[in-house]
C-alpha positions as CSV (number, residue, x, y, z in Angstrom):
1,M,-0.1,0.0,0.1
2,R,1.3,3.2,-1.1
3,A,1.8,5.8,2.4
4,V,4.3,8.2,4.0
5,Y,5.9,6.9,6.5
6,A,8.6,7.6,9.0
7,A,11.3,5.1,8.7
8,T,13.8,6.3,11.1
9,Q,14.1,9.0,13.8
10,S,16.1,11.9,13.9
11,A,16.0,15.4,16.6
12,D,17.8,17.3,14.8
13,H,16.9,16.2,11.0
14,P,13.8,14.7,11.1
15,L,12.9,14.7,7.4
16,A,16.1,11.9,6.9
17,G,13.5,9.4,8.3
18,L,10.5,10.7,5.9
19,T,9.8,7.8,3.1
20,V,7.2,8.1,0.6
21,G,6.6,3.8,-0.8
22,E,4.7,1.2,-0.5
23,L,4.2,-0.3,2.7
24,D,3.2,-3.3,4.3
25,V,0.4,-3.0,7.1
26,A,-0.6,-5.4,9.7
27,S,-4.5,-6.8,9.9
28,A,-6.8,-4.2,11.8
29,P,-7.9,-4.8,15.3
30,E,-11.6,-6.5,15.3
31,G,-14.1,-3.5,14.8
32,F,-12.0,-1.2,12.8
33,R,-13.4,0.1,9.0
34,R,-11.8,0.8,6.4
35,V,-11.4,3.9,4.8
36,K,-10.4,5.1,0.9
37,V,-8.3,8.2,1.9
38,V,-9.2,11.0,-0.2
39,A,-7.3,13.9,1.5
40,S,-5.0,14.1,4.4
41,S,-3.4,17.0,6.2
42,L,-0.4,17.6,7.9
43,N,0.0,18.6,11.6
44,H,2.9,19.2,13.8
45,H,2.5,16.0,15.7
46,D,4.0,14.9,12.3
47,L,7.1,16.2,12.5
48,W,7.2,15.1,16.2
49,S,6.7,11.7,15.5
50,L,9.9,11.8,13.3
51,Q,11.8,13.4,15.8
52,G,10.9,10.3,18.5
53,V,8.8,12.7,20.4
54,G,5.5,10.7,21.3
55,L,6.0,7.5,18.9
56,P,8.7,5.0,20.4
57,E,11.3,4.0,17.6
58,E,10.1,-0.4,18.3
59,R,6.9,1.2,16.6
60,L,8.6,2.0,13.4
61,P,7.5,2.2,10.6
62,M,5.2,4.2,11.4
63,I,2.4,5.6,8.6
64,L,2.4,9.1,10.1
65,G,-1.2,11.6,9.8
66,C,-4.0,12.2,12.1
67,D,-6.7,13.7,9.7
68,A,-8.5,12.1,6.9
69,A,-11.7,12.2,5.1
70,G,-12.5,9.6,2.5
71,I,-15.0,7.0,1.3
72,D,-16.3,4.0,3.9
73,D,-16.6,0.5,2.3
74,D,-20.4,1.0,2.3
75,G,-19.1,4.3,0.0
76,N,-20.4,6.7,2.9
77,E,-18.2,9.8,2.6
78,V,-16.6,10.4,6.0
79,I,-14.6,12.4,8.0
80,V,-11.8,10.7,10.4
81,H,-11.6,11.3,14.0
82,G,-8.1,11.0,15.0
83,V,-8.8,10.0,18.8
84,V,-8.7,6.7,20.1
85,S,-10.0,5.4,22.7
86,S,-9.8,2.0,24.6
87,P,-12.9,-0.3,23.4
88,E,-14.6,0.1,27.5
89,W,-13.8,3.7,27.7
90,R,-17.1,5.6,27.9
91,G,-17.7,9.3,27.9
92,D,-15.1,12.0,27.0
93,E,-12.3,10.1,24.8
94,T,-9.8,12.6,24.8
95,L,-10.0,12.2,29.2
96,D,-9.2,8.1,28.6
97,P,-5.7,7.6,30.1
98,T,-4.4,5.1,27.7
99,R,-6.3,7.4,24.7
100,S,-4.0,7.8,21.3
101,L,-3.4,9.8,18.3
102,L,-3.7,7.7,14.7
103,S,0.0,7.1,13.7
104,E,1.1,6.7,17.6
105,R,-0.2,2.9,18.0
106,H,-2.2,2.7,14.9
107,P,-1.7,3.7,11.5
108,G,-1.8,6.8,10.2
109,T,-4.2,9.0,7.4
110,M,-1.5,9.3,5.2
111,A,-1.9,6.2,2.7
112,D,-4.4,4.1,0.4
113,Y,-6.4,3.3,3.1
114,V,-7.2,4.2,6.7
115,W,-8.2,1.4,9.8
116,V,-9.9,2.8,12.4
117,P,-12.7,2.1,15.3
118,E,-16.2,2.5,13.9
119,R,-17.3,5.3,16.1
120,N,-14.5,7.3,14.8
121,L,-16.3,7.7,11.7
122,V,-17.9,11.1,11.4
123,P,-20.6,11.7,8.4
124,K,-18.8,14.3,5.9
125,P,-21.7,17.1,5.3
126,A,-21.8,17.7,1.1
127,E,-20.7,21.5,1.3
128,L,-17.8,20.9,2.6
129,S,-15.0,19.8,0.1
130,F,-12.8,16.6,0.7
131,E,-10.0,18.8,1.4
132,E,-11.9,20.9,3.6
133,A,-13.0,18.2,5.7
134,A,-9.4,17.0,6.3
135,C,-8.4,19.9,7.8
136,L,-10.7,18.9,11.0
137,P,-9.7,16.6,12.7
138,T,-6.7,17.9,14.9
139,A,-6.2,22.0,14.5
140,W,-10.1,22.8,14.0
141,L,-11.4,20.7,16.2
142,T,-8.5,21.6,18.7
143,A,-9.8,25.3,18.5
144,Y,-13.5,24.3,18.6
145,R,-13.2,22.9,21.6
146,M,-10.9,25.7,23.0
147,L,-13.5,27.9,22.2
148,F,-16.6,26.8,22.7
149,T,-16.2,24.0,25.5
150,V,-13.2,25.0,27.6
151,S,-12.7,28.7,27.3
152,P,-15.0,30.8,29.9
153,A,-15.2,33.3,27.4
154,V,-18.8,34.6,25.5
155,P,-19.8,36.5,22.1
156,G,-18.5,40.0,22.7
157,S,-15.4,39.4,24.8
158,T,-12.1,40.2,23.3
159,V,-9.9,37.3,23.0
160,L,-6.3,37.3,21.6
161,V,-4.9,34.4,19.7
162,Q,-0.8,33.8,19.9
163,G,0.9,32.8,16.8
164,A,-1.9,33.6,14.0
165,G,-0.3,31.2,11.0
166,G,-0.7,28.4,12.8
167,G,-3.5,25.5,11.6
168,V,-4.7,25.9,15.4
169,A,-4.3,30.0,15.5
170,S,-6.2,30.5,12.1
171,A,-9.3,28.4,13.2
172,V,-9.6,30.4,16.6
173,I,-9.5,33.4,15.0
174,A,-11.9,32.8,12.4
175,L,-14.3,30.6,14.6
176,A,-14.3,33.6,16.8
177,S,-14.6,35.9,14.7
178,A,-18.2,34.2,12.8
179,A,-19.3,34.1,16.9
180,G,-19.3,37.1,17.3
181,F,-15.8,37.3,20.0
182,R,-13.8,40.6,19.2
183,V,-10.9,39.2,18.0
184,W,-7.2,40.4,18.2
185,A,-4.2,38.3,16.6
186,T,-0.3,38.5,17.0
187,S,2.5,37.2,14.4
188,R,6.1,38.3,13.6
189,S,5.2,38.1,10.1
190,E,3.9,41.3,8.5
191,A,1.7,39.3,5.9
192,K,0.4,36.6,8.4
193,R,-0.6,39.8,10.2
194,Q,-2.9,40.9,7.0
195,R,-3.9,37.1,6.5
196,A,-5.6,37.3,10.4
197,L,-7.3,40.1,9.4
198,N,-8.8,38.8,5.9
199,L,-10.0,36.0,8.4
200,G,-12.0,38.5,11.0
201,A,-9.0,39.5,13.4
202,D,-10.6,43.3,14.7
203,Q,-6.9,44.2,15.3
204,V,-3.4,42.5,14.6
205,F,-0.3,42.9,16.5
206,D,3.4,42.0,16.4
207,A,4.5,39.4,18.5
208,G,5.1,40.4,21.9
209,A,3.9,44.0,21.3
210,R,2.1,46.0,24.0
211,L,-1.5,45.9,23.6
212,P,-4.2,48.3,23.5
213,E,-6.0,47.1,26.7
214,R,-5.6,43.6,28.6
215,V,-7.9,41.2,27.1
216,D,-10.7,38.4,28.6
217,V,-8.9,35.2,26.9
218,V,-5.4,34.2,25.7
219,F,-5.6,31.2,23.0
220,D,-1.7,30.0,23.1
221,S,-0.8,27.4,21.3
222,V,3.2,28.6,20.7
223,G,4.1,27.9,24.5
224,E,7.8,29.6,26.0
225,A,8.2,32.1,23.0
226,T,4.7,34.0,23.6
227,W,4.1,32.6,27.8
228,A,5.2,35.3,29.0
229,H,3.0,38.3,26.6
230,S,0.2,36.2,26.9
231,L,0.3,35.9,31.1
232,R,0.9,40.1,30.8
233,S,-1.9,40.5,28.1
234,L,-4.7,39.0,30.6
235,I,-7.3,41.2,32.4
236,P,-7.6,40.1,36.5
237,G,-9.1,37.1,36.4
238,G,-8.7,36.6,32.9
239,T,-8.0,33.1,31.5
240,V,-4.9,31.6,29.1
241,V,-6.6,28.2,27.0
242,T,-3.3,26.0,26.5
243,C,-3.6,23.4,23.6
244,G,0.2,23.0,22.8
245,A,4.0,24.6,22.7
246,T,5.2,24.4,19.3
247,S,8.2,26.6,21.0
248,G,8.7,24.5,23.7
249,P,6.8,23.6,26.6
250,A,8.8,24.9,29.9
251,P,8.5,28.7,30.1
252,S,8.5,30.6,33.5
253,A,5.2,30.0,35.2
254,D,5.4,33.3,36.4
255,L,3.7,32.4,39.5
256,N,3.1,35.8,41.3
257,R,1.2,37.3,38.4
258,V,-1.4,34.5,38.0
259,F,-2.0,34.3,41.9
260,F,-1.9,37.6,42.0
261,L,-4.1,38.7,39.4
262,Q,-6.1,35.3,40.1
263,L,-5.8,34.2,36.7
264,R,-6.6,31.0,35.5
265,V,-4.8,28.1,32.9
266,L,-7.0,26.1,31.2
267,G,-5.3,23.0,29.3
268,S,-7.1,21.3,26.0
269,T,-6.5,18.9,24.3
270,M,-8.2,17.4,20.7
271,G,-12.1,17.1,20.8
272,T,-15.0,14.8,21.2
273,R,-16.5,13.1,18.2
274,E,-19.4,14.7,18.7
275,E,-17.7,18.2,19.2
276,M,-16.5,17.2,15.5
277,L,-20.2,16.6,14.3
278,R,-20.9,20.2,15.8
279,L,-18.1,21.7,14.4
280,T,-19.2,20.5,10.7
281,R,-22.8,22.0,11.6
282,F,-21.4,25.2,12.7
283,L,-19.3,25.5,9.2
284,V,-22.3,24.2,7.0
285,A,-24.2,27.3,9.2
286,T,-22.0,30.1,8.7
287,G,-20.4,29.3,5.7
288,V,-16.8,29.8,7.4
289,R,-14.4,27.1,5.7
290,P,-10.8,26.0,6.8
291,V,-8.0,27.8,5.9
292,I,-6.0,25.8,3.6
293,D,-2.3,27.0,2.7
294,T,-1.1,24.5,0.1
295,V,-2.7,21.4,-1.3
296,L,-0.2,18.6,-2.4
297,P,-0.1,15.1,-4.3
298,L,0.9,12.5,-1.7
299,E,3.5,11.8,-3.3
300,N,4.7,15.2,-3.0
301,A,4.1,15.1,0.7
302,A,8.1,15.5,1.6
303,D,7.3,19.4,0.2
304,G,4.5,20.1,2.5
305,F,6.9,18.5,5.5
306,R,9.7,21.1,4.5
307,R,7.0,23.8,4.4
308,M,5.9,23.6,7.9
309,L,9.5,22.8,9.6
310,N,10.5,25.9,7.4
311,G,7.6,27.8,8.9
312,E,6.7,28.7,5.9
313,V,3.0,28.1,6.4
314,F,-0.2,29.7,7.4
315,G,-3.2,27.3,7.9
316,K,-3.4,23.6,6.6
317,I,-1.5,21.6,4.3
318,V,-3.5,19.1,2.4
319,F,-2.1,16.0,0.6
320,R,-4.2,14.8,-2.5
321,H,-4.6,10.9,-2.5
C-alpha cells in the first residue's frame, strides 16, 4: 500500500526519516472499519513523530497522519476522528488515560487506506470538500473545543490569539470571528498579520507587542516564546487556554502574576466525536471554511513537511490522495 511513513527518527534532521513508498500494513484490530483516503492534512504532530516525540522507535515504520476524509467500504463520505480511546472507555474520549492519536499506536492517515474504530467515523457534509474536511480532525477540532467548551469567554469578549499563522490559531480566529467575539491576533510576520485580518481578526499586532488594553482570554498554542506575553495580556481574573507548545513546553510559570491577578490556566487537547459533529454543523451554517495553505499530491508530501519545518505555513497543508 502506498504510504507516507516514518522509517527512522532524528531530533535534528526529522525529514531524513520521512519516506514515501509502498508499505505492508498489519491486519486491523477487530471492529475497525476501512476508509479509502481521499485527502489528509499535515500537523506538527507528524514532525514530532519524525523527531522521536510520542512515537517509540520500536513502532517504526509508522504511517504518519492524524487527519483524513474519505469513503468507507459502504460508500459513505466520512471524516476520520483521530482520537482512539480504549474499547471499554465511556464518556469524553480526550480524558481516557490510554487514548492515542492515529499514527501513535495505529497506522495513520497518509496512505491509500486507513483503518479506524467504527465510532471514529463522522459523516462528511456535502457542503465541505474532501480537502476542507481533512483539515478538521486535529487543528480545527482543537480550536473548536478551546473556544466553545474550555474557554469561559462568550461572544462579545475580547480574545487574543497567539501565532496567527498556525493551523489551530487560524482556526480560532475564523471560528471566534464568526461567533461574534472581538478577536485580536499576533504574528512576527506582517504577511500573516494581514491574512489574520482577512480571516476576521479585528486588530493584529507584532509578537510580544503591548496591547491597547488587556483581554479576557488568550489562546496560546506556541508555548515558551509567547507565554510571558500571554499572561501579561490578561485582565485580572482572565484565562489563558493552552493546547500546545510548538516553541517549547517549559516557560517561566510567573506564579506571582498568576496568583496575584487570579489568572486561570486551562489545558485543552483535541476534541470529542460529538464536538466534531457540532463543528461540521457550525461550518455549514456560517459558511466558514478551513484555511488551506497548500494542496499537494501525496507523492509530494516531503514538500509539505519542509514548508512546515521552515515555518512557511498559514493554515493547513493538505495532501490529495
